[in-house]
PDB file of N, CA, C and O in Angstrom:
ATOM      1  N   MET A   1      58.389  -9.394  -4.062  1.00  0.00           N
ATOM      2  CA  MET A   1      58.598  -8.986  -2.717  1.00  0.00           C
ATOM      3  C   MET A   1      59.170  -7.557  -2.679  1.00  0.00           C
ATOM      4  O   MET A   1      60.107  -7.276  -3.426  1.00  0.00           O
ATOM      5  N   LEU A   2      58.668  -6.678  -1.875  1.00  0.00           N
ATOM      6  CA  LEU A   2      59.151  -5.293  -1.765  1.00  0.00           C
ATOM      7  C   LEU A   2      60.428  -5.319  -0.938  1.00  0.00           C
ATOM      8  O   LEU A   2      60.479  -5.941   0.123  1.00  0.00           O
ATOM      9  N   MET A   3      61.427  -4.659  -1.419  1.00  0.00           N
ATOM     10  CA  MET A   3      62.768  -4.562  -0.733  1.00  0.00           C
ATOM     11  C   MET A   3      62.978  -3.100  -0.421  1.00  0.00           C
ATOM     12  O   MET A   3      62.395  -2.216  -1.048  1.00  0.00           O
ATOM     13  N   PHE A   4      63.828  -2.867   0.566  1.00  0.00           N
ATOM     14  CA  PHE A   4      64.195  -1.564   1.052  1.00  0.00           C
ATOM     15  C   PHE A   4      65.748  -1.489   0.980  1.00  0.00           C
ATOM     16  O   PHE A   4      66.432  -2.464   1.292  1.00  0.00           O
ATOM     17  N   TYR A   5      66.272  -0.356   0.579  1.00  0.00           N
ATOM     18  CA  TYR A   5      67.645  -0.199   0.315  1.00  0.00           C
ATOM     19  C   TYR A   5      68.316   0.921   1.038  1.00  0.00           C
ATOM     20  O   TYR A   5      67.756   2.011   1.153  1.00  0.00           O
ATOM     21  N   VAL A   6      69.591   0.662   1.566  1.00  0.00           N
ATOM     22  CA  VAL A   6      70.418   1.674   2.046  1.00  0.00           C
ATOM     23  C   VAL A   6      71.541   1.779   1.054  1.00  0.00           C
ATOM     24  O   VAL A   6      72.128   0.763   0.681  1.00  0.00           O
ATOM     25  N   TYR A   7      71.862   2.984   0.611  1.00  0.00           N
ATOM     26  CA  TYR A   7      72.866   3.070  -0.450  1.00  0.00           C
ATOM     27  C   TYR A   7      73.910   4.201  -0.105  1.00  0.00           C
ATOM     28  O   TYR A   7      73.700   5.068   0.743  1.00  0.00           O
ATOM     29  N   VAL A   8      75.027   4.097  -0.836  1.00  0.00           N
ATOM     30  CA  VAL A   8      76.034   5.102  -0.731  1.00  0.00           C
ATOM     31  C   VAL A   8      76.428   5.564  -2.052  1.00  0.00           C
ATOM     32  O   VAL A   8      76.798   4.759  -2.905  1.00  0.00           O
ATOM     33  N   LEU A   9      76.366   6.876  -2.280  1.00  0.00           N
ATOM     34  CA  LEU A   9      76.753   7.478  -3.532  1.00  0.00           C
ATOM     35  C   LEU A   9      78.077   8.296  -3.378  1.00  0.00           C
ATOM     36  O   LEU A   9      78.369   8.824  -2.305  1.00  0.00           O
ATOM     37  N   ASN A  10      78.854   8.379  -4.473  1.00  0.00           N
ATOM     38  CA  ASN A  10      80.046   9.152  -4.438  1.00  0.00           C
ATOM     39  C   ASN A  10      79.963  10.103  -5.520  1.00  0.00           C
ATOM     40  O   ASN A  10      79.710   9.718  -6.661  1.00  0.00           O
ATOM     41  N   ASN A  11      80.173  11.410  -5.223  1.00  0.00           N
ATOM     42  CA  ASN A  11      80.245  12.441  -6.254  1.00  0.00           C
ATOM     43  C   ASN A  11      81.730  12.446  -6.712  1.00  0.00           C
ATOM     44  O   ASN A  11      82.640  12.847  -5.986  1.00  0.00           O
ATOM     45  N   LYS A  12      81.908  11.957  -8.000  1.00  0.00           N
ATOM     46  CA  LYS A  12      83.202  11.866  -8.594  1.00  0.00           C
ATOM     47  C   LYS A  12      83.952  13.202  -8.624  1.00  0.00           C
ATOM     48  O   LYS A  12      85.164  13.250  -8.409  1.00  0.00           O
ATOM     49  N   ARG A  13      83.214  14.284  -8.893  1.00  0.00           N
ATOM     50  CA  ARG A  13      83.801  15.600  -8.983  1.00  0.00           C
ATOM     51  C   ARG A  13      84.324  16.126  -7.694  1.00  0.00           C
ATOM     52  O   ARG A  13      85.444  16.630  -7.617  1.00  0.00           O
ATOM     53  N   THR A  14      83.505  16.010  -6.663  1.00  0.00           N
ATOM     54  CA  THR A  14      83.890  16.618  -5.329  1.00  0.00           C
ATOM     55  C   THR A  14      84.355  15.547  -4.349  1.00  0.00           C
ATOM     56  O   THR A  14      84.700  15.878  -3.214  1.00  0.00           O
ATOM     57  N   ASN A  15      84.376  14.249  -4.753  1.00  0.00           N
ATOM     58  CA  ASN A  15      84.689  13.177  -3.900  1.00  0.00           C
ATOM     59  C   ASN A  15      83.951  13.077  -2.556  1.00  0.00           C
ATOM     60  O   ASN A  15      84.495  12.564  -1.578  1.00  0.00           O
ATOM     61  N   ARG A  16      82.685  13.583  -2.520  1.00  0.00           N
ATOM     62  CA  ARG A  16      81.879  13.514  -1.291  1.00  0.00           C
ATOM     63  C   ARG A  16      80.987  12.361  -1.347  1.00  0.00           C
ATOM     64  O   ARG A  16      80.481  12.017  -2.415  1.00  0.00           O
ATOM     65  N   LEU A  17      80.746  11.681  -0.132  1.00  0.00           N
ATOM     66  CA  LEU A  17      79.881  10.532  -0.125  1.00  0.00           C
ATOM     67  C   LEU A  17      78.555  10.918   0.481  1.00  0.00           C
ATOM     68  O   LEU A  17      78.480  11.843   1.289  1.00  0.00           O
ATOM     69  N   TYR A  18      77.454  10.178   0.077  1.00  0.00           N
ATOM     70  CA  TYR A  18      76.116  10.457   0.524  1.00  0.00           C
ATOM     71  C   TYR A  18      75.489   9.055   0.821  1.00  0.00           C
ATOM     72  O   TYR A  18      75.620   8.100   0.054  1.00  0.00           O
ATOM     73  N   VAL A  19      74.781   9.012   2.026  1.00  0.00           N
ATOM     74  CA  VAL A  19      74.120   7.884   2.413  1.00  0.00           C
ATOM     75  C   VAL A  19      72.609   8.119   2.423  1.00  0.00           C
ATOM     76  O   VAL A  19      72.124   9.130   2.931  1.00  0.00           O
ATOM     77  N   GLY A  20      71.896   7.180   1.862  1.00  0.00           N
ATOM     78  CA  GLY A  20      70.461   7.335   1.786  1.00  0.00           C
ATOM     79  C   GLY A  20      69.645   5.997   1.934  1.00  0.00           C
ATOM     80  O   GLY A  20      70.198   4.901   2.031  1.00  0.00           O
ATOM     81  N   TYR A  21      68.393   6.165   1.943  1.00  0.00           N
ATOM     82  CA  TYR A  21      67.515   4.974   2.072  1.00  0.00           C
ATOM     83  C   TYR A  21      66.356   5.192   1.098  1.00  0.00           C
ATOM     84  O   TYR A  21      65.876   6.311   0.917  1.00  0.00           O
ATOM     85  N   THR A  22      65.915   4.077   0.469  1.00  0.00           N
ATOM     86  CA  THR A  22      64.823   4.121  -0.447  1.00  0.00           C
ATOM     87  C   THR A  22      64.128   2.806  -0.656  1.00  0.00           C
ATOM     88  O   THR A  22      64.655   1.755  -0.291  1.00  0.00           O
ATOM     89  N   GLU A  23      62.994   2.848  -1.218  1.00  0.00           N
ATOM     90  CA  GLU A  23      62.194   1.641  -1.557  1.00  0.00           C
ATOM     91  C   GLU A  23      62.402   1.290  -3.025  1.00  0.00           C
ATOM     92  O   GLU A  23      62.032   0.190  -3.436  1.00  0.00           O
ATOM     93  N   ASN A  24      62.962   2.151  -3.810  1.00  0.00           N
ATOM     94  CA  ASN A  24      63.147   1.965  -5.226  1.00  0.00           C
ATOM     95  C   ASN A  24      64.513   2.556  -5.602  1.00  0.00           C
ATOM     96  O   ASN A  24      64.633   3.742  -5.908  1.00  0.00           O
ATOM     97  N   LEU A  25      65.477   1.742  -5.572  1.00  0.00           N
ATOM     98  CA  LEU A  25      66.920   2.183  -5.755  1.00  0.00           C
ATOM     99  C   LEU A  25      67.114   2.728  -7.120  1.00  0.00           C
ATOM    100  O   LEU A  25      67.761   3.770  -7.225  1.00  0.00           O
ATOM    101  N   LYS A  26      66.637   2.157  -8.171  1.00  0.00           N
ATOM    102  CA  LYS A  26      66.839   2.690  -9.479  1.00  0.00           C
ATOM    103  C   LYS A  26      66.292   4.009  -9.654  1.00  0.00           C
ATOM    104  O   LYS A  26      66.996   4.875 -10.174  1.00  0.00           O
ATOM    105  N   ARG A  27      64.976   4.292  -9.235  1.00  0.00           N
ATOM    106  CA  ARG A  27      64.339   5.609  -9.333  1.00  0.00           C
ATOM    107  C   ARG A  27      65.070   6.643  -8.567  1.00  0.00           C
ATOM    108  O   ARG A  27      65.232   7.771  -9.033  1.00  0.00           O
ATOM    109  N   ARG A  28      65.521   6.288  -7.392  1.00  0.00           N
ATOM    110  CA  ARG A  28      66.205   7.242  -6.485  1.00  0.00           C
ATOM    111  C   ARG A  28      67.591   7.589  -7.055  1.00  0.00           C
ATOM    112  O   ARG A  28      67.999   8.749  -7.010  1.00  0.00           O
ATOM    113  N   PHE A  29      68.289   6.634  -7.570  1.00  0.00           N
ATOM    114  CA  PHE A  29      69.584   6.951  -8.202  1.00  0.00           C
ATOM    115  C   PHE A  29      69.400   7.842  -9.369  1.00  0.00           C
ATOM    116  O   PHE A  29      70.164   8.793  -9.529  1.00  0.00           O
ATOM    117  N   ASN A  30      68.399   7.587 -10.224  1.00  0.00           N
ATOM    118  CA  ASN A  30      68.141   8.489 -11.380  1.00  0.00           C
ATOM    119  C   ASN A  30      67.815   9.884 -10.904  1.00  0.00           C
ATOM    120  O   ASN A  30      68.195  10.848 -11.570  1.00  0.00           O
ATOM    121  N   GLU A  31      67.135  10.042  -9.794  1.00  0.00           N
ATOM    122  CA  GLU A  31      66.804  11.448  -9.266  1.00  0.00           C
ATOM    123  C   GLU A  31      68.076  12.132  -8.874  1.00  0.00           C
ATOM    124  O   GLU A  31      68.275  13.320  -9.130  1.00  0.00           O
ATOM    125  N   HIS A  32      68.977  11.330  -8.218  1.00  0.00           N
ATOM    126  CA  HIS A  32      70.286  11.901  -7.903  1.00  0.00           C
ATOM    127  C   HIS A  32      71.085  12.340  -9.122  1.00  0.00           C
ATOM    128  O   HIS A  32      71.681  13.417  -9.149  1.00  0.00           O
ATOM    129  N   LYS A  33      71.077  11.418 -10.191  1.00  0.00           N
ATOM    130  CA  LYS A  33      71.809  11.761 -11.450  1.00  0.00           C
ATOM    131  C   LYS A  33      71.324  12.981 -12.162  1.00  0.00           C
ATOM    132  O   LYS A  33      72.084  13.682 -12.830  1.00  0.00           O
ATOM    133  N   GLU A  34      70.008  13.236 -12.007  1.00  0.00           N
ATOM    134  CA  GLU A  34      69.446  14.456 -12.705  1.00  0.00           C
ATOM    135  C   GLU A  34      69.980  15.725 -12.005  1.00  0.00           C
ATOM    136  O   GLU A  34      70.267  16.731 -12.654  1.00  0.00           O
ATOM    137  N   LYS A  35      70.105  15.653 -10.673  1.00  0.00           N
ATOM    138  CA  LYS A  35      70.609  16.855  -9.950  1.00  0.00           C
ATOM    139  C   LYS A  35      72.156  16.941 -10.067  1.00  0.00           C
ATOM    140  O   LYS A  35      72.700  18.040 -10.177  1.00  0.00           O
ATOM    141  N   GLU A  36      72.833  15.833 -10.044  1.00  0.00           N
ATOM    142  CA  GLU A  36      74.301  15.868 -10.063  1.00  0.00           C
ATOM    143  C   GLU A  36      74.815  14.708 -10.964  1.00  0.00           C
ATOM    144  O   GLU A  36      74.932  13.565 -10.525  1.00  0.00           O
ATOM    145  N   PRO A  37      75.109  15.043 -12.208  1.00  0.00           N
ATOM    146  CA  PRO A  37      75.539  13.984 -13.132  1.00  0.00           C
ATOM    147  C   PRO A  37      76.715  13.182 -12.808  1.00  0.00           C
ATOM    148  O   PRO A  37      76.856  12.062 -13.298  1.00  0.00           O
ATOM    149  N   ASP A  38      77.645  13.744 -11.933  1.00  0.00           N
ATOM    150  CA  ASP A  38      78.875  13.029 -11.593  1.00  0.00           C
ATOM    151  C   ASP A  38      78.731  12.073 -10.484  1.00  0.00           C
ATOM    152  O   ASP A  38      79.755  11.612  -9.980  1.00  0.00           O
ATOM    153  N   VAL A  39      77.510  11.706 -10.027  1.00  0.00           N
ATOM    154  CA  VAL A  39      77.373  10.855  -8.876  1.00  0.00           C
ATOM    155  C   VAL A  39      77.361   9.388  -9.445  1.00  0.00           C
ATOM    156  O   VAL A  39      76.869   9.099 -10.536  1.00  0.00           O
ATOM    157  N   GLU A  40      77.939   8.518  -8.611  1.00  0.00           N
ATOM    158  CA  GLU A  40      78.023   7.087  -8.846  1.00  0.00           C
ATOM    159  C   GLU A  40      77.499   6.263  -7.702  1.00  0.00           C
ATOM    160  O   GLU A  40      77.709   6.660  -6.556  1.00  0.00           O
ATOM    161  N   LEU A  41      76.860   5.193  -7.907  1.00  0.00           N
ATOM    162  CA  LEU A  41      76.488   4.320  -6.818  1.00  0.00           C
ATOM    163  C   LEU A  41      77.593   3.413  -6.472  1.00  0.00           C
ATOM    164  O   LEU A  41      78.023   2.620  -7.310  1.00  0.00           O
ATOM    165  N   ILE A  42      78.057   3.483  -5.326  1.00  0.00           N
ATOM    166  CA  ILE A  42      79.327   2.624  -4.972  1.00  0.00           C
ATOM    167  C   ILE A  42      78.927   1.432  -3.999  1.00  0.00           C
ATOM    168  O   ILE A  42      79.711   0.503  -3.805  1.00  0.00           O
ATOM    169  N   TYR A  43      77.709   1.491  -3.409  1.00  0.00           N
ATOM    170  CA  TYR A  43      77.475   0.413  -2.485  1.00  0.00           C
ATOM    171  C   TYR A  43      75.945   0.435  -2.131  1.00  0.00           C
ATOM    172  O   TYR A  43      75.336   1.504  -2.110  1.00  0.00           O
ATOM    173  N   TYR A  44      75.369  -0.695  -1.868  1.00  0.00           N
ATOM    174  CA  TYR A  44      73.991  -0.745  -1.379  1.00  0.00           C
ATOM    175  C   TYR A  44      73.796  -2.020  -0.564  1.00  0.00           C
ATOM    176  O   TYR A  44      74.501  -3.016  -0.720  1.00  0.00           O
ATOM    177  N   GLU A  45      72.813  -1.934   0.301  1.00  0.00           N
ATOM    178  CA  GLU A  45      72.433  -3.052   1.078  1.00  0.00           C
ATOM    179  C   GLU A  45      70.865  -3.258   0.903  1.00  0.00           C
ATOM    180  O   GLU A  45      70.128  -2.272   0.867  1.00  0.00           O
ATOM    181  N   ALA A  46      70.383  -4.500   0.798  1.00  0.00           N
ATOM    182  CA  ALA A  46      68.975  -4.776   0.635  1.00  0.00           C
ATOM    183  C   ALA A  46      68.349  -5.344   1.869  1.00  0.00           C
ATOM    184  O   ALA A  46      68.926  -6.264   2.449  1.00  0.00           O
ATOM    185  N   TYR A  47      67.213  -4.870   2.317  1.00  0.00           N
ATOM    186  CA  TYR A  47      66.499  -5.346   3.431  1.00  0.00           C
ATOM    187  C   TYR A  47      65.054  -5.684   3.140  1.00  0.00           C
ATOM    188  O   TYR A  47      64.403  -5.071   2.295  1.00  0.00           O
ATOM    189  N   SER A  48      64.560  -6.702   3.881  1.00  0.00           N
ATOM    190  CA  SER A  48      63.186  -7.152   3.673  1.00  0.00           C
ATOM    191  C   SER A  48      62.191  -6.251   4.425  1.00  0.00           C
ATOM    192  O   SER A  48      61.031  -6.139   4.026  1.00  0.00           O
ATOM    193  N   PHE A  49      62.645  -5.614   5.508  1.00  0.00           N
ATOM    194  CA  PHE A  49      61.815  -4.790   6.380  1.00  0.00           C
ATOM    195  C   PHE A  49      62.334  -3.376   6.423  1.00  0.00           C
ATOM    196  O   PHE A  49      63.521  -3.111   6.611  1.00  0.00           O
ATOM    197  N   LYS A  50      61.323  -2.424   6.226  1.00  0.00           N
ATOM    198  CA  LYS A  50      61.657  -0.977   6.178  1.00  0.00           C
ATOM    199  C   LYS A  50      62.333  -0.561   7.443  1.00  0.00           C
ATOM    200  O   LYS A  50      63.283   0.219   7.388  1.00  0.00           O
ATOM    201  N   LYS A  51      61.896  -1.038   8.586  1.00  0.00           N
ATOM    202  CA  LYS A  51      62.516  -0.574   9.818  1.00  0.00           C
ATOM    203  C   LYS A  51      63.999  -0.937   9.943  1.00  0.00           C
ATOM    204  O   LYS A  51      64.776  -0.234  10.588  1.00  0.00           O
ATOM    205  N   HIS A  52      64.364  -2.044   9.314  1.00  0.00           N
ATOM    206  CA  HIS A  52      65.783  -2.424   9.385  1.00  0.00           C
ATOM    207  C   HIS A  52      66.651  -1.562   8.446  1.00  0.00           C
ATOM    208  O   HIS A  52      67.791  -1.232   8.772  1.00  0.00           O
ATOM    209  N   ALA A  53      66.109  -1.218   7.318  1.00  0.00           N
ATOM    210  CA  ALA A  53      66.853  -0.277   6.395  1.00  0.00           C
ATOM    211  C   ALA A  53      66.929   1.111   7.003  1.00  0.00           C
ATOM    212  O   ALA A  53      67.972   1.757   6.897  1.00  0.00           O
ATOM    213  N   GLN A  54      65.846   1.610   7.647  1.00  0.00           N
ATOM    214  CA  GLN A  54      65.901   2.879   8.276  1.00  0.00           C
ATOM    215  C   GLN A  54      66.829   2.911   9.392  1.00  0.00           C
ATOM    216  O   GLN A  54      67.535   3.900   9.590  1.00  0.00           O
ATOM    217  N   SER A  55      66.868   1.810  10.180  1.00  0.00           N
ATOM    218  CA  SER A  55      67.828   1.762  11.311  1.00  0.00           C
ATOM    219  C   SER A  55      69.242   1.736  10.887  1.00  0.00           C
ATOM    220  O   SER A  55      70.079   2.342  11.556  1.00  0.00           O
ATOM    221  N   ARG A  56      69.592   1.039   9.758  1.00  0.00           N
ATOM    222  CA  ARG A  56      71.000   1.015   9.258  1.00  0.00           C
ATOM    223  C   ARG A  56      71.354   2.328   8.787  1.00  0.00           C
ATOM    224  O   ARG A  56      72.452   2.797   9.084  1.00  0.00           O
ATOM    225  N   GLU A  57      70.427   3.047   7.993  1.00  0.00           N
ATOM    226  CA  GLU A  57      70.774   4.413   7.467  1.00  0.00           C
ATOM    227  C   GLU A  57      71.061   5.266   8.719  1.00  0.00           C
ATOM    228  O   GLU A  57      72.100   5.926   8.743  1.00  0.00           O
ATOM    229  N   ARG A  58      70.277   5.293   9.673  1.00  0.00           N
ATOM    230  CA  ARG A  58      70.422   6.079  10.875  1.00  0.00           C
ATOM    231  C   ARG A  58      71.793   5.818  11.531  1.00  0.00           C
ATOM    232  O   ARG A  58      72.482   6.751  11.942  1.00  0.00           O
ATOM    233  N   LYS A  59      72.172   4.532  11.620  1.00  0.00           N
ATOM    234  CA  LYS A  59      73.417   4.252  12.249  1.00  0.00           C
ATOM    235  C   LYS A  59      74.600   4.758  11.416  1.00  0.00           C
ATOM    236  O   LYS A  59      75.580   5.255  11.970  1.00  0.00           O
ATOM    237  N   LEU A  60      74.515   4.637  10.130  1.00  0.00           N
ATOM    238  CA  LEU A  60      75.597   5.149   9.284  1.00  0.00           C
ATOM    239  C   LEU A  60      75.710   6.696   9.332  1.00  0.00           C
ATOM    240  O   LEU A  60      76.822   7.217   9.257  1.00  0.00           O
ATOM    241  N   LYS A  61      74.659   7.391   9.449  1.00  0.00           N
ATOM    242  CA  LYS A  61      74.579   8.794   9.487  1.00  0.00           C
ATOM    243  C   LYS A  61      74.989   9.343  10.929  1.00  0.00           C
ATOM    244  O   LYS A  61      75.615  10.398  11.030  1.00  0.00           O
ATOM    245  N   LEU A  62      74.622   8.605  12.015  1.00  0.00           N
ATOM    246  CA  LEU A  62      74.785   9.136  13.303  1.00  0.00           C
ATOM    247  C   LEU A  62      75.916   8.585  14.077  1.00  0.00           C
ATOM    248  O   LEU A  62      76.423   9.266  14.968  1.00  0.00           O
ATOM    249  N   TYR A  63      76.362   7.356  13.792  1.00  0.00           N
ATOM    250  CA  TYR A  63      77.432   6.714  14.559  1.00  0.00           C
ATOM    251  C   TYR A  63      78.664   6.590  13.725  1.00  0.00           C
ATOM    252  O   TYR A  63      78.676   5.901  12.705  1.00  0.00           O
ATOM    253  N   GLY A  64      79.646   7.219  14.133  1.00  0.00           N
ATOM    254  CA  GLY A  64      80.939   7.264  13.385  1.00  0.00           C
ATOM    255  C   GLY A  64      81.540   5.839  13.236  1.00  0.00           C
ATOM    256  O   GLY A  64      82.147   5.530  12.210  1.00  0.00           O
ATOM    257  N   SER A  65      81.367   4.977  14.263  1.00  0.00           N
ATOM    258  CA  SER A  65      81.992   3.680  14.131  1.00  0.00           C
ATOM    259  C   SER A  65      81.293   2.873  12.974  1.00  0.00           C
ATOM    260  O   SER A  65      81.979   2.147  12.254  1.00  0.00           O
ATOM    261  N   ALA A  66      80.059   2.980  12.806  1.00  0.00           N
ATOM    262  CA  ALA A  66      79.405   2.192  11.712  1.00  0.00           C
ATOM    263  C   ALA A  66      79.858   2.727  10.367  1.00  0.00           C
ATOM    264  O   ALA A  66      80.107   1.963   9.434  1.00  0.00           O
ATOM    265  N   TRP A  67      79.962   4.036  10.277  1.00  0.00           N
ATOM    266  CA  TRP A  67      80.373   4.682   8.990  1.00  0.00           C
ATOM    267  C   TRP A  67      81.862   4.350   8.754  1.00  0.00           C
ATOM    268  O   TRP A  67      82.231   4.005   7.632  1.00  0.00           O
ATOM    269  N   ARG A  68      82.706   4.443   9.760  1.00  0.00           N
ATOM    270  CA  ARG A  68      84.081   4.041   9.579  1.00  0.00           C
ATOM    271  C   ARG A  68      84.290   2.614   9.205  1.00  0.00           C
ATOM    272  O   ARG A  68      85.171   2.300   8.405  1.00  0.00           O
ATOM    273  N   GLY A  69      83.463   1.702   9.791  1.00  0.00           N
ATOM    274  CA  GLY A  69      83.495   0.280   9.424  1.00  0.00           C
ATOM    275  C   GLY A  69      83.153   0.074   7.975  1.00  0.00           C
ATOM    276  O   GLY A  69      83.853  -0.695   7.317  1.00  0.00           O
ATOM    277  N   LEU A  70      82.122   0.705   7.413  1.00  0.00           N
ATOM    278  CA  LEU A  70      81.696   0.576   6.118  1.00  0.00           C
ATOM    279  C   LEU A  70      82.762   1.114   5.179  1.00  0.00           C
ATOM    280  O   LEU A  70      83.098   0.479   4.179  1.00  0.00           O
ATOM    281  N   LYS A  71      83.276   2.253   5.494  1.00  0.00           N
ATOM    282  CA  LYS A  71      84.374   2.928   4.618  1.00  0.00           C
ATOM    283  C   LYS A  71      85.580   1.934   4.575  1.00  0.00           C
ATOM    284  O   LYS A  71      86.194   1.765   3.522  1.00  0.00           O
ATOM    285  N   LYS A  72      85.906   1.296   5.696  1.00  0.00           N
ATOM    286  CA  LYS A  72      87.104   0.447   5.707  1.00  0.00           C
ATOM    287  C   LYS A  72      86.739  -0.866   4.735  1.00  0.00           C
ATOM    288  O   LYS A  72      87.561  -1.325   3.941  1.00  0.00           O
ATOM    289  N   ARG A  73      85.554  -1.340   4.888  1.00  0.00           N
ATOM    290  CA  ARG A  73      85.154  -2.490   4.047  1.00  0.00           C
ATOM    291  C   ARG A  73      85.134  -2.132   2.593  1.00  0.00           C
ATOM    292  O   ARG A  73      85.381  -2.976   1.731  1.00  0.00           O
ATOM    293  N   LEU A  74      84.837  -0.863   2.310  1.00  0.00           N
ATOM    294  CA  LEU A  74      84.830  -0.454   0.876  1.00  0.00           C
ATOM    295  C   LEU A  74      86.217   0.002   0.336  1.00  0.00           C
ATOM    296  O   LEU A  74      86.421   0.243  -0.853  1.00  0.00           O
ATOM    297  N   GLY A  75      87.139   0.095   1.309  1.00  0.00           N
ATOM    298  CA  GLY A  75      88.493   0.515   0.887  1.00  0.00           C
ATOM    299  C   GLY A  75      88.600   1.986   0.649  1.00  0.00           C
ATOM    300  O   GLY A  75      89.439   2.428  -0.136  1.00  0.00           O
ATOM    301  N   LEU A  76      87.746   2.781   1.327  1.00  0.00           N
ATOM    302  CA  LEU A  76      87.797   4.257   1.138  1.00  0.00           C
ATOM    303  C   LEU A  76      88.577   4.946   2.158  1.00  0.00           C
ATOM    304  O   LEU A  76      88.699   6.170   2.118  1.00  0.00           O
TER     305      LEU A  76
END
């Protein structure tokens, strides 16, 4: 079954967070690692439907309350 992922990366050097969406989490993470070796995957969510993953990513990027809630859950 094809899964869709929303993920959060942390750059250990700059301590900046990045939110993204992908169909292949391992491939996408390796692409990030090639560009920025100090990046680490700190969180991901899996979805069965593409539209749900895209909607969640959009909420995290555009709505502060969703992002604050996730950061609180992660202890950031």
